[in-house]
C-alpha positions as CSV (number, residue, x, y, z in Angstrom):
1,M,23.4,9.8,-37.1
2,R,21.7,7.3,-34.8
3,R,21.0,8.1,-31.2
4,I,21.6,5.4,-28.7
5,I,19.1,5.6,-25.9
6,R,20.1,3.7,-22.7
7,R,17.6,2.7,-20.1
8,V,18.8,4.1,-16.8
9,E,17.7,2.3,-13.6
10,R,15.9,4.8,-11.4
11,P,16.8,5.0,-7.8
12,P,13.9,4.5,-5.3
13,Y,11.5,7.4,-5.1
14,R,12.4,9.3,-1.9
15,L,11.3,12.9,-1.6
16,V,10.7,12.3,2.1
17,T,13.6,12.4,4.4
18,A,11.8,11.2,7.5
19,P,11.6,7.4,8.0
20,L,8.8,5.9,5.9
21,H,6.5,3.1,7.1
22,V,4.1,1.7,4.6
23,V,1.0,0.0,5.9
24,V,-0.9,-2.2,3.4
25,L,-4.5,-3.0,4.3
26,A,-5.3,-6.6,3.3
27,A,-7.7,-7.9,5.9
28,G,-11.0,-7.4,4.1
29,M,-13.3,-10.2,3.3
30,G,-14.5,-9.0,-0.1
31,K,-18.1,-10.1,0.5
32,R,-19.3,-8.3,-2.7
33,M,-16.9,-10.4,-4.8
34,R,-18.7,-13.6,-3.7
35,S,-15.5,-15.6,-3.9
36,A,-13.8,-18.0,-1.6
37,V,-10.5,-16.4,-2.6
38,P,-9.5,-13.4,-0.4
39,K,-10.0,-10.2,-2.6
40,V,-6.4,-9.2,-2.3
41,L,-5.3,-12.5,-3.8
42,H,-7.3,-12.3,-7.0
43,A,-5.1,-12.2,-10.0
44,L,-4.3,-9.1,-12.0
45,A,-1.8,-9.5,-14.8
46,G,-0.9,-12.9,-13.5
47,R,-0.1,-11.8,-10.0
48,P,-2.2,-11.2,-6.8
49,V,-3.6,-7.7,-6.7
50,V,-1.9,-7.0,-3.4
51,S,1.5,-7.9,-4.9
52,H,1.3,-4.8,-7.2
53,V,0.7,-2.7,-4.1
54,I,3.7,-4.2,-2.3
55,D,5.9,-3.5,-5.3
56,A,4.8,0.1,-5.4
57,A,5.6,0.3,-1.7
58,R,9.0,-1.3,-2.2
59,S,9.9,1.3,-4.8
60,L,9.7,4.0,-2.1
61,A,12.5,2.2,-0.1
62,P,10.5,2.4,3.2
63,Q,12.0,1.5,6.6
64,A,9.2,-1.0,7.1
65,I,6.3,-2.5,5.2
66,T,3.5,-3.9,7.4
67,V,0.6,-5.8,5.9
68,V,-2.6,-6.0,8.0
69,V,-4.2,-9.4,7.6
70,G,-7.5,-10.7,8.8
71,H,-9.8,-12.8,6.6
72,E,-7.8,-15.9,5.4
73,A,-4.7,-14.5,7.1
74,A,-2.6,-17.6,6.5
75,A,-3.2,-17.6,2.8
76,V,-2.3,-13.9,2.4
77,R,0.8,-14.4,4.6
78,D,1.9,-17.4,2.4
79,V,1.6,-15.5,-0.8
80,L,3.3,-12.3,0.5
81,A,6.0,-13.8,2.7
82,A,9.3,-11.9,2.2
83,P,12.1,-10.7,4.5
84,D,11.0,-7.0,4.1
85,V,7.3,-7.6,4.9
86,R,5.8,-7.8,8.4
87,F,2.3,-8.9,9.2
88,V,-0.1,-7.9,11.9
89,L,-3.5,-9.6,12.5
90,Q,-6.7,-7.6,12.8
91,D,-8.9,-9.8,14.9
92,P,-11.8,-9.2,15.1
93,P,-12.3,-7.1,12.0
94,R,-13.5,-3.7,13.0
95,G,-13.1,-1.7,9.8
96,T,-10.4,0.4,8.1
97,G,-9.6,2.8,10.9
98,D,-9.1,-0.1,13.3
99,A,-6.8,-1.9,10.8
100,V,-4.6,1.2,10.6
101,H,-4.6,1.5,14.4
102,V,-3.5,-2.2,14.7
103,A,-0.7,-1.6,12.2
104,L,0.6,1.6,13.8
105,A,0.4,0.2,17.4
106,D,2.9,-2.5,16.2
107,A,5.1,0.1,14.4
108,S,8.5,0.9,16.0
109,T,9.4,3.7,13.6
110,D,8.9,7.4,13.9
111,G,8.3,9.4,10.7
112,V,5.6,9.1,8.1
113,A,3.1,6.3,7.8
114,L,1.7,5.8,4.3
115,V,-1.5,3.7,4.2
116,A,-2.0,1.8,1.0
117,I,-5.2,-0.2,0.2
118,G,-4.3,-3.8,-0.8
119,D,-7.0,-4.1,-3.4
120,I,-6.2,-0.8,-5.3
121,P,-3.2,-1.9,-7.3
122,L,-2.8,0.8,-9.9
123,V,-1.7,3.8,-7.8
124,P,1.8,4.7,-9.2
125,P,4.7,5.0,-6.8
126,E,5.1,8.7,-7.8
127,A,1.6,9.4,-6.4
128,L,2.4,7.6,-3.2
129,E,5.7,9.4,-2.7
130,G,4.1,12.7,-3.5
131,R,1.4,12.2,-0.9
132,S,4.0,11.3,1.8
133,A,6.1,14.3,0.8
134,S,3.2,16.7,1.1
135,T,2.3,15.2,4.5
136,C,5.8,16.0,5.7
137,S,6.1,19.4,4.2
138,E,2.7,20.5,5.5
139,K,3.4,19.0,8.9
140,A,0.0,17.4,8.6
141,G,-1.3,14.5,10.7
142,V,-3.2,13.1,7.8
143,T,-3.4,13.9,4.1
144,P,-5.9,11.9,2.2
145,M,-5.5,10.8,-1.4
146,T,-8.6,10.9,-3.5
147,Y,-9.3,10.1,-7.1
148,R,-11.2,12.0,-9.8
149,S,-11.9,10.2,-13.1
150,R,-11.2,11.7,-16.5
151,S,-14.8,12.5,-16.9
152,G,-14.6,14.6,-13.7
153,E,-16.8,12.3,-11.6
154,A,-15.6,11.8,-8.0
155,S,-14.8,8.3,-6.9
156,S,-16.3,6.7,-3.8
157,R,-12.8,5.6,-2.8
158,T,-10.3,7.8,-0.9
């Protein structure tokens, strides 16, 4: 007898009951890349790197997605323009902490803010949702997400 396997559409990942606001940091210059193209707009699998991050954010069904832009802000806005994406400008650039501050100062939602890095596209939605859920359950102000490679070496990114 043959089994018929049907692909079932998954509902959005939502372990968190509090309103979720996703902040995507996309203001960096990418000096080390030595490219005129903003680092978040470099292609990965035929699409800008930051598009993969936005798709992961959308799968969480957030109340808001805010993208922090800075370097080449107009180009980033043009590529990411969508009804569910808001933009805030970080000017002048003062680092990652300031970018988060700028985004949250513009936020009108209570609940959980999940900060995603626009040039780190391979974080699965399940990991993002798990991190936001643990932030809520632990009543933590901040819960960092870190990475450890298969070889056990710690990454310089958090």
